[in-house]
N, C-alpha and C positions, 0 to 999 in steps of 0.2 A: 283823773290821773288811771282811771278803771283801767279805759279802755285803752290809754298806751296800756297798762301789761297785756290788753290781749292784743296789737298791736305789734309789740316787745317781743309774744310769744310765736305770731307768725312770721317776723320777721328773720328769728332767730333759731326758730324749730323748738322754743322751747316749751315749756309746760307751766307754766306756775297760773297759780289762782289765785281767786282774788278772798284774803279773810272776812273772815265773815260778822256784817258791821264795822267795815279799816272802820273810818272814824268815830261813832261810833263805846268800842271795842276794842279796838289795837292800837291808835293810835293812844290814848290815853295810859294803854297801862307805858310803864316806865323801858325802858329798851337798856339803862343805867349801870345794870349790875352784871347786863351782857356788856359792854364797851368795857366797865373793867378788866371780869376775862382775859377779854380781845388783849388788854394793854398787855394784863399780868406771862397770859403765857407770849405774846411776844420778848418778852423782861427776860423770859426763864427755858425757853421751849424753843429747839429748831425750828425759823420755817413753814415747814410742813404744818406741824401741827398749823400753827397759825394756820395759814390759807385752811385746814380741813374744820377746824371752828368754826372761823367763823362764815362758812361756805352753809353746813352742817343749822349755824344760825338764820344763814337769809332760807333753808332749805320751807326749816319746818313756819316761819309765818309766809312768805308765800309759795312752795309749795303744798305745804300738809296741814295751815292750817295751827298750828299750836302755836302760843306765850312761850316765849320767853324770861321775862320778868324774874319769875323767879326760885328759887335754888337748889328747888326738885328739880325747873324746869334744866340749872348749866349742869344738872348733875345726867342727866339723862344726853343730854351733845357732852360731855365729855364720856359717858359709857358708849355712843354712836361712835368716835373720831378717835377711841382705846389713847385715852390723854397721856398722854404720862403725869400719875400722881395727881391725880386730879382734884381729892380731897383738899392738900394743900396747895391748891390751883386756888381753888375756889374757897380757900380762908383768906389769900390773901387776896381780895377784891376788897376787904376793909380796910387794909392799908395804906395809914395816911399821902405816906410817896407814889402808892397805887393814884389813889381818888386827883392830888394831887397835879399828875406826872395829865389827867384825861382834865380838870380842870383847863394845863395851860394849854392843852394841846384844843381842847374849844376853843377856849378865847385866841386863840392864833387864828384860827379859822376863819369863825367870826371878825378878825379884825381885816384878815383877808377875803370879807364879803361873804360869807356863806352865808348861804338860806336855808342848803339844802345838802340830799345828797339822788346819786356824788356826787363831791364838791372836787375837782382833783386841780392840784395845785405844780404846775409844770416849773420845775426851773432847771436851767443851766445855765454854767458858767460864763459872766459875763453878758446877760445876758434881763431883762425884764421878768419877771414872778408875769406867767398868764394861766386866767384860769379858767376855769371850764363847771361849768354846773349842766347835766344830763349826762344820759350813759350814748347820746346822739347823739355827741359831740368825738365819740372817738377816733372820725376820720380825720380830727381837726391833727387834733395828740401822736395819730399815724404819721401825717404827711412831717409835723415839727421834725420828726425821732426820722423822715426819711424812708418809712417803711408803706408799702403800701396793703394799706385798709380789704382789711381781711375778709368783708360783707357779704354775705350771700348773696349779694342782689347787684352785684360789680358788674352781670354783662349783660343789663338793660340799662336802658337808651330813653330820652326824654328828646322825643320829639315835638 
C-alpha cells in the first residue's frame, strides 16, 4: 500500500506522506469519533463545512502524520476549518441517532460488498448500482458520467 502512496504522489502531484508505523500505530487507532463528527456535520451544517472537515481529517493522517482518534484531535480539526459551533458539534458524536446513522451506513456499505476505502457506489435511476473500490477507478466513473477523465497523463500513449 505504501508504494501506492508514492505512485499517487507522482501521478497526481500530491505530497502525501507515509504515516509512521502505519500498521502498528495508525491502523489500531480508531477513526470512529472522526466518522461520527463528519456525520454530525453532514446533518447540521452546510456541505462546504463537511468537505473542509473531511479534507482536514485526511490531511492530518496522510500529510502531517497526526492522529484523529481523540477529542482534542477533533477540536484541532474544528479550529483549523473554522467549524461553526465546534463544541456542540463534537458533543453530538455521542448521540444515539448519530451512532445509529453511521452504523446503518456501515452496514449498507458492507452489504454492498465494501472491503476498504474509497468505496464508491454509482447510482443511476433505472440501472443497477455499480460499485468501485479504489481511486484508480475514477476513469470508469467519469466514463459512466459521460465526462472526460481529467487525469494528468492523458497525452501519454502506450504503444
